[in-house]
C-alpha positions as CSV (number, residue, x, y, z in Angstrom):
1,M,150.5,47.7,18.8
2,K,149.4,49.9,21.6
3,F,147.9,48.4,24.8
4,I,146.4,50.5,27.6
5,I,145.2,48.9,30.8
6,L,142.6,51.1,32.6
7,V,142.7,50.5,36.4
8,G,140.5,51.8,39.1
9,P,138.1,50.7,41.8
10,P,134.4,50.0,41.1
11,G,132.6,53.3,40.4
12,A,135.7,55.2,39.3
13,G,134.4,55.5,35.8
14,K,136.6,53.1,33.9
15,G,133.9,51.9,31.5
16,T,132.8,55.4,30.6
17,Q,136.4,56.6,30.2
18,A,137.4,53.5,28.1
19,K,134.5,54.2,25.7
20,L,135.5,57.8,25.3
21,L,139.2,56.8,24.8
22,Q,138.1,54.3,22.2
23,E,136.6,57.0,20.1
24,K,139.6,59.4,20.4
25,L,142.3,56.8,19.8
26,S,140.5,54.4,17.4
27,L,141.5,51.5,19.6
28,P,138.8,48.9,20.6
29,Q,137.7,48.8,24.2
30,V,138.1,45.2,25.4
31,S,136.0,44.7,28.5
32,T,135.9,41.4,30.3
33,G,132.3,42.0,31.2
34,D,131.4,42.4,27.5
35,L,133.4,39.3,26.7
36,F,131.6,37.2,29.2
37,R,128.2,38.4,28.1
38,F,129.1,37.8,24.4
39,N,130.5,34.3,25.0
40,L,127.5,33.3,27.3
41,K,124.9,34.7,24.9
42,N,126.4,33.1,21.8
43,E,127.1,29.8,23.7
44,T,130.7,29.6,22.5
45,E,132.8,26.8,23.9
46,L,134.4,29.3,26.3
47,G,131.0,30.6,27.3
48,K,129.7,27.1,28.0
49,L,132.9,26.4,30.1
50,A,132.4,29.7,32.0
51,Q,128.8,28.9,32.6
52,T,129.7,25.6,34.3
53,Y,131.6,27.5,37.0
54,M,129.0,30.3,37.3
55,D,126.2,27.7,37.7
56,R,128.0,26.4,40.8
57,G,128.5,29.9,42.1
58,K,132.2,29.8,41.5
59,L,134.6,32.3,40.0
60,V,135.5,31.6,36.4
61,P,139.2,30.5,36.5
62,D,141.9,32.7,35.1
63,E,142.6,30.3,32.2
64,V,139.1,30.7,30.9
65,T,139.1,34.5,31.2
66,V,142.6,34.7,29.6
67,A,141.4,32.4,26.8
68,M,138.5,34.8,26.1
69,V,140.8,37.8,26.1
70,E,143.3,36.0,23.8
71,D,140.5,35.2,21.4
72,R,139.3,38.8,21.4
73,L,142.8,40.3,21.0
74,S,143.5,38.0,18.0
75,Q,140.6,39.6,16.1
76,K,141.4,42.0,13.2
77,D,140.2,45.2,14.9
78,C,142.8,44.6,17.7
79,A,145.7,44.5,15.3
80,G,146.8,47.9,16.4
81,G,146.2,47.3,20.1
82,A,143.4,47.8,22.5
83,I,142.1,49.5,25.7
84,L,141.7,46.8,28.4
85,D,139.0,47.5,30.9
86,G,138.5,45.1,33.7
87,F,141.4,42.9,32.7
88,P,143.7,41.9,34.2
89,R,142.2,41.7,37.7
90,T,144.9,39.6,39.4
91,L,148.6,39.2,39.2
92,A,148.2,35.7,37.6
93,Q,146.1,37.4,34.8
94,A,148.7,40.1,34.4
95,Q,151.5,37.6,34.0
96,A,149.3,35.6,31.5
97,L,148.7,38.9,29.6
98,D,152.4,39.6,29.4
99,E,152.9,36.2,27.8
100,L,150.0,36.7,25.4
101,L,151.1,40.1,24.3
102,E,154.7,38.8,23.7
103,K,153.2,36.1,21.5
104,L,151.2,38.7,19.6
105,G,154.2,41.1,19.3
106,G,152.8,43.8,21.6
107,K,153.4,45.3,25.0
108,I,151.6,47.4,27.6
109,D,152.3,51.1,27.0
110,I,150.6,52.6,30.0
111,V,148.4,51.8,33.0
112,P,146.3,54.8,33.9
113,S,144.9,54.5,37.4
114,I,141.7,56.4,38.0
115,E,141.9,57.4,41.6
116,V,138.9,58.3,43.8
117,P,138.6,58.1,47.6
118,V,136.5,55.1,48.9
119,D,133.8,57.2,50.5
120,V,133.2,59.2,47.3
121,L,133.0,55.9,45.4
122,V,130.5,54.4,47.9
123,A,128.3,57.5,47.6
124,R,128.5,57.4,43.7
125,L,127.6,53.7,43.6
126,L,124.7,54.1,46.1
127,E,123.4,57.0,43.9
128,R,123.7,54.9,40.8
129,A,122.0,52.0,42.5
130,I,119.0,54.2,43.3
131,K,118.8,55.7,39.8
132,E,119.1,52.3,38.1
133,G,117.0,50.4,40.6
134,R,119.8,48.0,41.6
135,A,118.4,46.6,44.9
136,D,121.5,44.3,45.3
137,D,123.8,47.4,45.4
138,N,123.7,48.4,49.0
139,E,126.5,49.9,51.1
140,E,127.6,46.5,52.4
141,T,127.9,44.9,49.0
142,I,129.6,48.0,47.6
143,R,132.2,48.0,50.4
144,T,132.7,44.2,49.8
145,R,133.5,45.0,46.1
146,M,135.9,47.7,47.3
147,K,137.7,45.1,49.6
148,V,137.9,42.6,46.7
149,Y,139.5,45.4,44.6
150,E,142.0,46.2,47.3
151,D,143.0,42.6,47.9
152,Q,143.1,41.3,44.3
153,T,143.4,44.2,41.9
154,K,145.4,46.9,43.7
155,P,148.6,44.7,43.7
156,L,148.6,45.2,40.0
157,L,149.5,48.8,40.6
158,D,152.7,47.6,42.3
159,Y,153.4,45.1,39.5
160,Y,153.0,47.6,36.7
161,G,154.5,50.4,38.9
162,Q,157.7,48.5,39.1
163,K,157.7,48.6,35.3
164,G,157.1,52.4,35.3
165,L,153.8,52.1,33.6
166,V,151.3,53.4,36.2
167,V,150.1,57.0,35.9
168,P,147.6,58.3,38.4
169,V,144.6,60.2,37.1
170,N,142.3,62.3,39.4
171,G,138.9,60.6,39.1
172,Q,137.1,63.3,41.3
173,Q,136.7,65.7,38.4
174,T,134.0,65.9,35.8
175,I,133.8,63.1,33.2
176,E,135.2,65.6,30.6
177,D,138.1,66.7,32.8
178,V,139.0,63.1,33.7
179,Q,139.0,62.3,29.9
180,K,141.2,65.3,29.1
181,D,143.8,64.3,31.7
182,L,143.6,60.6,30.7
183,L,144.0,61.4,27.0
184,K,147.0,63.6,27.8
185,V,148.9,60.9,29.7
186,V,147.9,58.2,27.2
187,E,149.0,60.2,24.2
188,E,152.3,61.0,25.8
189,A,152.9,57.3,26.5
190,I,152.0,56.0,23.0
191,Q,153.8,58.6,21.0
192,P,156.5,57.1,18.9
193,A,159.9,57.8,20.4
């Protein structure tokens, strides 16, 4: 089982890169955004539970998110591993993932960190907001998302860094060049010893 956790701030291109990696490595992309949409749309028990928190404007607790990920990783197409995109987001989720993978007989092979300076990300996201007509994506909300990333998700880099799993990838290149660099570091990490 090969597990890759793709990390990077909003606008770094994680989703795009995860989809491209999925094609090259024949590993499914597991995105928490997709999991939430699937569970809510299909009104699964987990989706209904998540909805009760969302209806009150609260964050969905880690246990619910972890349960969705566990359900997804136990499916047949994940038997060889997966590319995790958007999960874990917090240290508590990272620790829960470690326990889950141990139960499934897997481990995290590499944590590529797509790195892009904040000002470049803000400009990218503002441009995307204009193109896609996202009125709620203004500079203030984008910078708030960056702060949430810094506070909650960036500590994951220390957590996985202590395990020697974090590999920085320059996210200021073209999509193709980022993919080339990403594929190189991932293939080196998942090659059998």
